[in-house]
N, C-alpha and C positions, 0 to 999 in steps of 0.2 A: 966268633963260632963259639962261645960259650953258650949261646942261646940255643943252640942246635942240639947240645948233650940231651935233652929232655926228649927231642924226637929222634935221636939215635937209638937211647935205650928204648921209646915206643917199637921201633922197628925191630931191635933185636929182639923182645917182646912176641912181635906178630911172627916173625920167622921162626920161633920156638913153638907157637900156639897152633896156627895155620895148618899145619899138616896133619896134626890130630884131629882137628874141628873135621877137615874134608875126609879122613878118614871114617869117623863117626857117621857125617852125611852121607856118604859111598855106603855104607853098611846098613842104615836105615833105607835107602831108595832099594838097595839090593832086596833086601827083606820084603819091602813091602810090590814089588815086581813080582818076586816069588810067592807071595800072597795071590796077586791077581791071577798069575797062569793058575794058580790051583783052585780060583773061584772061590776063594775065601774074603777077598777083598775087592771094592770097588774098584773100579780102572784110572779115578781121579781123586787128588789128594783135595783135603778140605782147605777151603779158602781163606786168609786172615779177614776178607771183609765179611763172609759170613759169622765168623766169631767175633768182630766189632762191633754187629748189629745186634746180636743175641744179647749182649751184655753191654748196657750201657750204663754208666757211674750216676749212681743217685745223686740228686743236688741236695745241698746242705738247708736244714730247715730253716737255720738264723743266720745270720752273717758271723762271720767267725770275727771280724774286729768292728770296731765303733769309732767314729770319728766324732771329734769335739771340736769347736771352733778355738782357734787360739788368740787369746787376746793380748794386744800388744798394751807393752806397759810404757806410760807417761813420759818414765826419764830416758826412754830409747828413742821414743819418738822426735825426729827433727823439726 
C-alpha cells in the first residue's frame, strides 16, 4: 500500500482546492450572467476552438537537432 500514498496525498490536495475553484467559477459565471441581463455582454461565452484557430504556433526555421551517422569501431564488431 506504500505505492498508494502519492494518490492519497493528491486526493487530499484536490479536496482542499476544488471547493475554492468552484466558488471562483460560480462567481465568474454569475458576473457574466448579470452582464448579459444588463445588455453589456453577449449571451454566449467564447469557445476554446475559436481561440485555438486564431493563434497557430510558429514553425521553427531550422531544426533543433542535427543527426550524425554513428561509426562502428572495428574492435567491437564481431
